[in-house]
Backbone as a chain_set.jsonl record, in Angstrom:
{"seq": "XXXXXXXXXXXXXXXXXXXXXXXXXXXXXXXXXXXXXXXXXXXXXXXXXXXXXXXXXXXXXXXXXXXXXXXXXXXXXXXXXXXXXXXXXX", "coords": {"N": [[23.08, -3.29, 45.235], [24.542, -6.445, 45.071], [24.096, -9.117, 42.391], [22.878, -12.375, 43.447], [24.182, -15.716, 43.535], [22.016, -17.216, 42.288], [20.405, -15.393, 40.851], [22.301, -14.667, 38.964], [22.514, -17.051, 37.607], [19.887, -17.35, 36.569], [19.893, -15.008, 34.96], [21.929, -15.806, 33.124], [20.82, -17.973, 31.778], [18.401, -16.946, 30.728], [19.538, -14.981, 29.001], [20.855, -16.751, 27.249], [18.6, -18.133, 26.17], [17.423, -15.934, 24.758], [19.435, -15.362, 22.806], [19.646, -17.676, 21.285], [17.014, -17.557, 20.345], [17.39, -15.482, 18.385], [16.408, -13.037, 19.14], [13.798, -12.975, 18.357], [10.25, -13.72, 18.148], [9.5, -16.937, 19.117], [7.122, -18.351, 18.508], [5.346, -16.877, 16.533], [7.112, -15.721, 15.137], [7.814, -13.033, 14.695], [9.705, -9.926, 14.933], [10.694, -8.142, 17.938], [10.517, -5.388, 17.556], [8.036, -4.836, 16.359], [6.24, -5.028, 18.395], [4.517, -3.572, 20.984], [4.77, -4.31, 23.561], [6.94, -5.759, 25.912], [8.884, -8.741, 25.157], [8.516, -12.28, 26.602], [9.782, -14.897, 28.269], [8.876, -18.135, 27.863], [7.702, -21.247, 29.124], [7.793, -24.228, 27.414], [6.849, -26.648, 27.63], [4.548, -26.461, 30.16], [5.318, -25.208, 33.576], [3.518, -26.598, 35.565], [2.674, -28.812, 34.372], [5.149, -30.169, 34.815], [7.424, -29.294, 33.341], [10.841, -28.638, 32.883], [12.897, -25.777, 33.933], [14.763, -25.046, 31.725], [17.153, -24.404, 29.094], [16.412, -25.829, 26.727], [13.615, -26.176, 27.024], [12.455, -23.667, 27.073], [10.978, -20.78, 25.489], [11.134, -17.738, 23.444], [8.56, -15.48, 23.638], [5.72, -13.486, 22.656], [3.245, -11.496, 24.247], [0.568, -11.983, 23.497], [0.845, -14.435, 22.064], [1.769, -16.108, 24.126], [-0.461, -15.84, 25.916], [-2.431, -17.079, 24.33], [-1.385, -19.497, 23.999], [-1.018, -20.433, 26.546], [-1.143, -23.299, 28.967], [-0.868, -25.16, 27.053], [0.621, -27.714, 24.718], [0.065, -28.534, 22.495], [-2.36, -28.559, 19.593], [-5.27, -28.539, 17.608], [-4.521, -28.814, 14.107], [-5.832, -26.428, 11.89], [-6.046, -27.064, 8.988], [-5.449, -29.727, 8.519], [-6.658, -31.036, 10.528], [-5.134, -32.717, 12.473], [-3.56, -33.373, 15.339], [-1.299, -31.269, 16.425], [1.96, -30.27, 17.65], [2.594, -26.984, 19.198], [4.944, -25.847, 19.158], [7.799, -25.785, 17.123], [11.016, -26.18, 17.257], [13.971, -24.702, 15.261]], "CA": [[22.86, -4.775, 45.792], [24.962, -7.451, 43.959], [23.513, -10.289, 42.134], [23.016, -13.466, 44.011], [24.342, -16.64, 42.408], [20.886, -17.866, 41.595], [19.958, -14.476, 39.965], [23.272, -14.54, 37.898], [22.086, -18.179, 36.729], [18.678, -16.91, 35.89], [20.298, -14.144, 33.753], [22.659, -16.452, 32.082], [19.803, -18.708, 31.009], [17.67, -15.76, 29.978], [20.387, -14.561, 27.934], [20.929, -18.164, 26.265], [17.236, -18.361, 25.465], [17.188, -14.827, 23.798], [20.44, -15.357, 21.71], [19.142, -18.892, 20.483], [15.918, -17.246, 19.379], [17.901, -14.554, 17.695], [15.498, -12.063, 19.507], [12.617, -13.063, 17.503], [9.282, -14.507, 18.826], [9.625, -18.274, 18.431], [5.98, -19.045, 18.084], [4.862, -16.453, 15.414], [8.408, -15.351, 14.404], [7.998, -11.512, 14.582], [10.641, -9.197, 15.616], [10.45, -7.412, 19.124], [10.466, -4.043, 16.836], [6.676, -4.829, 15.884], [5.327, -5.155, 19.625], [4.575, -2.48, 22.081], [4.957, -4.993, 24.978], [8.187, -6.676, 25.86], [8.762, -10.294, 24.957], [8.563, -13.022, 27.871], [10.362, -16.18, 28.027], [7.713, -19.124, 28.247], [7.994, -22.69, 29.217], [7.191, -24.99, 26.118], [6.035, -27.587, 28.431], [4.297, -25.555, 31.468], [5.825, -25.757, 34.814], [2.409, -27.228, 36.058], [3.17, -30.13, 33.68], [6.399, -30.642, 35.139], [8.355, -28.841, 32.37], [11.818, -28.156, 33.703], [13.324, -24.574, 33.69], [16.182, -25.291, 31.08], [17.012, -23.696, 27.802], [15.587, -26.334, 25.658], [12.072, -26.178, 27.272], [12.176, -22.245, 27.007], [10.918, -20.029, 24.169], [10.98, -16.412, 23.495], [7.089, -15.384, 23.336], [5.132, -12.277, 23.112], [2.139, -11.637, 25.374], [-0.525, -12.62, 22.753], [1.188, -15.794, 21.852], [1.761, -16.761, 25.537], [-1.889, -15.828, 26.433], [-3.351, -18.066, 23.607], [-0.862, -21.047, 24.199], [-1.361, -20.896, 27.959], [-0.154, -24.454, 29.269], [-1.144, -26.185, 26.082], [1.776, -28.038, 24.001], [-0.534, -29.029, 21.156], [-3.639, -28.182, 19.135], [-5.64, -29.176, 16.252], [-4.297, -28.004, 12.822], [-7.137, -26.136, 11.223], [-6.05, -27.388, 7.778], [-5.579, -31.131, 8.564], [-7.516, -31.633, 11.649], [-4.274, -33.521, 13.101], [-3.128, -32.807, 16.577], [0.087, -30.669, 16.062], [2.792, -29.462, 18.683], [2.57, -25.658, 18.922], [6.401, -25.179, 18.896], [8.814, -26.485, 16.284], [12.351, -25.497, 17.284], [14.325, -24.755, 14.17]], "C": [[23.529, -5.581, 44.686], [24.173, -8.524, 43.6], [23.838, -11.467, 42.974], [23.375, -14.635, 42.906], [23.107, -17.265, 41.531], [20.373, -16.844, 40.572], [21.034, -14.559, 38.692], [22.942, -16.02, 37.139], [20.893, -17.962, 35.899], [19.077, -16.171, 34.669], [21.006, -14.775, 32.727], [21.657, -17.374, 31.216], [18.897, -17.889, 30.227], [18.27, -15.433, 28.516], [20.682, -15.676, 26.866], [19.842, -18.382, 25.464], [17.044, -17.188, 24.271], [18.298, -14.974, 22.568], [19.899, -16.734, 20.842], [17.942, -18.766, 19.753], [16.197, -16.119, 18.526], [17.02, -13.273, 17.807], [14.371, -11.875, 18.523], [11.58, -14.066, 18.156], [9.377, -15.972, 18.189], [8.323, -18.99, 18.197], [5.361, -18.305, 16.653], [6.05, -15.898, 14.362], [8.659, -13.915, 13.961], [8.978, -10.902, 15.445], [10.181, -8.246, 16.763], [9.864, -5.831, 18.615], [8.802, -3.836, 16.623], [5.755, -5.091, 17.137], [5.505, -4.231, 20.509], [5.064, -3.158, 23.437], [6.171, -5.849, 24.784], [8.043, -8.297, 25.735], [8.827, -11.055, 26.296], [9.281, -14.433, 27.287], [9.245, -17.368, 28.756], [8.327, -20.625, 28.263], [7.259, -23.338, 28.121], [6.283, -25.821, 26.594], [5.885, -26.997, 29.773], [4.897, -26.29, 32.734], [4.716, -26.777, 35.531], [2.403, -28.65, 35.194], [4.429, -30.796, 33.854], [7.543, -30.22, 34.057], [9.374, -28.126, 33.017], [12.156, -26.552, 33.056], [14.822, -24.74, 32.961], [16.025, -24.727, 29.639], [16.186, -24.558, 26.564], [14.204, -26.547, 25.945], [11.645, -24.547, 27.452], [11.987, -21.685, 25.649], [10.604, -18.671, 24.442], [9.517, -16.116, 22.946], [6.683, -14.011, 23.504], [3.919, -12.543, 23.803], [1.077, -12.304, 24.726], [-0.205, -13.992, 22.673], [1.116, -16.624, 23.18], [0.426, -16.96, 25.976], [-2.752, -16.874, 25.604], [-2.824, -19.319, 23.768], [-1.197, -21.58, 25.561], [-0.588, -22.187, 28.251], [-0.222, -25.507, 28.189], [0.362, -26.679, 25.304], [1.382, -28.467, 22.711], [-1.769, -28.587, 20.844], [-4.009, -28.894, 17.734], [-5.272, -28.161, 15.002], [-5.741, -27.763, 12.141], [-7.259, -26.638, 9.743], [-6.103, -28.996, 7.546], [-6.361, -31.79, 9.588], [-6.605, -32.689, 12.619], [-3.848, -32.604, 14.29], [-1.631, -32.456, 16.209], [0.697, -29.992, 17.319], [2.654, -27.956, 18.158], [3.876, -25.153, 18.645], [7.166, -26.275, 18.224], [10.033, -25.78, 16.322], [13.027, -25.644, 15.907], [15.592, -25.957, 14.153]], "O": [[23.169, -5.453, 43.515], [23.469, -8.973, 44.505], [25.024, -11.636, 43.257], [23.015, -14.597, 41.73], [23.198, -17.695, 40.381], [19.93, -17.267, 39.504], [20.614, -14.517, 37.535], [23.183, -16.019, 35.932], [20.837, -18.31, 34.719], [18.74, -16.527, 33.54], [20.831, -14.448, 31.553], [21.79, -17.43, 29.993], [18.666, -18.196, 29.057], [17.787, -15.543, 27.389], [20.721, -15.388, 25.669], [19.932, -18.743, 24.29], [16.626, -17.427, 23.137], [17.951, -14.686, 21.423], [19.803, -16.604, 19.621], [17.653, -19.486, 18.797], [15.24, -15.709, 17.869], [16.858, -12.525, 16.844], [14.081, -10.806, 17.986], [11.979, -15.121, 18.651], [9.339, -16.168, 16.975], [8.344, -20.131, 17.735], [4.939, -19.026, 15.749], [5.938, -15.708, 13.151], [9.474, -13.59, 13.098], [9.112, -11.292, 16.605], [9.221, -7.528, 16.488], [8.956, -5.233, 19.191], [8.341, -2.7, 16.726], [4.57, -5.357, 16.936], [6.654, -4.0, 20.885], [5.696, -2.521, 24.279], [6.413, -6.51, 23.775], [7.108, -8.928, 26.229], [9.251, -10.36, 27.22], [9.276, -14.86, 26.132], [8.916, -17.396, 29.942], [9.238, -21.039, 27.547], [6.1, -22.982, 27.912], [5.12, -25.864, 26.194], [6.851, -26.959, 30.535], [4.973, -27.503, 32.928], [5.179, -27.786, 36.063], [1.945, -29.604, 35.822], [4.78, -31.786, 33.213], [8.56, -30.912, 34.008], [9.091, -27.121, 33.668], [11.767, -26.185, 31.947], [15.872, -24.575, 33.583], [14.928, -24.609, 29.094], [15.501, -24.039, 25.684], [13.551, -27.13, 25.079], [10.556, -24.258, 27.947], [12.72, -22.034, 24.724], [9.949, -18.335, 25.428], [9.273, -16.507, 21.805], [7.199, -13.335, 24.395], [3.536, -13.701, 23.967], [0.585, -13.25, 25.34], [-0.977, -14.781, 23.217], [0.479, -17.674, 23.265], [0.07, -18.064, 26.387], [-3.685, -17.464, 26.149], [-3.583, -20.287, 23.715], [-1.547, -22.734, 25.81], [0.57, -22.247, 27.838], [0.29, -26.614, 28.357], [1.261, -25.841, 25.379], [2.22, -28.754, 21.858], [-2.424, -28.168, 21.798], [-3.292, -29.576, 17.002], [-5.642, -26.989, 14.928], [-6.58, -28.632, 11.905], [-8.374, -26.671, 9.223], [-6.681, -29.495, 6.58], [-6.684, -32.975, 9.511], [-7.187, -33.413, 13.427], [-3.794, -31.375, 14.241], [-0.869, -33.305, 15.746], [0.007, -29.217, 17.982], [2.606, -27.687, 16.957], [4.014, -24.133, 17.969], [7.204, -27.437, 18.626], [10.215, -24.84, 15.548], [12.731, -26.67, 15.294], [16.168, -26.232, 13.1]]}, "num_chains": 1, "name": "protein.A"}
């Protein structure tokens, strides 16, 4: 069965996010070779908070990072006590 135009768009976006991340987890920066589970593409700002499905709002994530982050975009830094964004693109 050939890919539908929407599927091609999804695959193109997925490939763009992977290439931008250089095939490394964007939260903890570890390579895929160190994980037994496949990486996921995560919304930095969750869809439930109206985060768009565009390359600038997507990050390569491992299951562990994605489960710990959930829909959050920030947390308290344990060293400074300051509210800090969880994702800092290079």
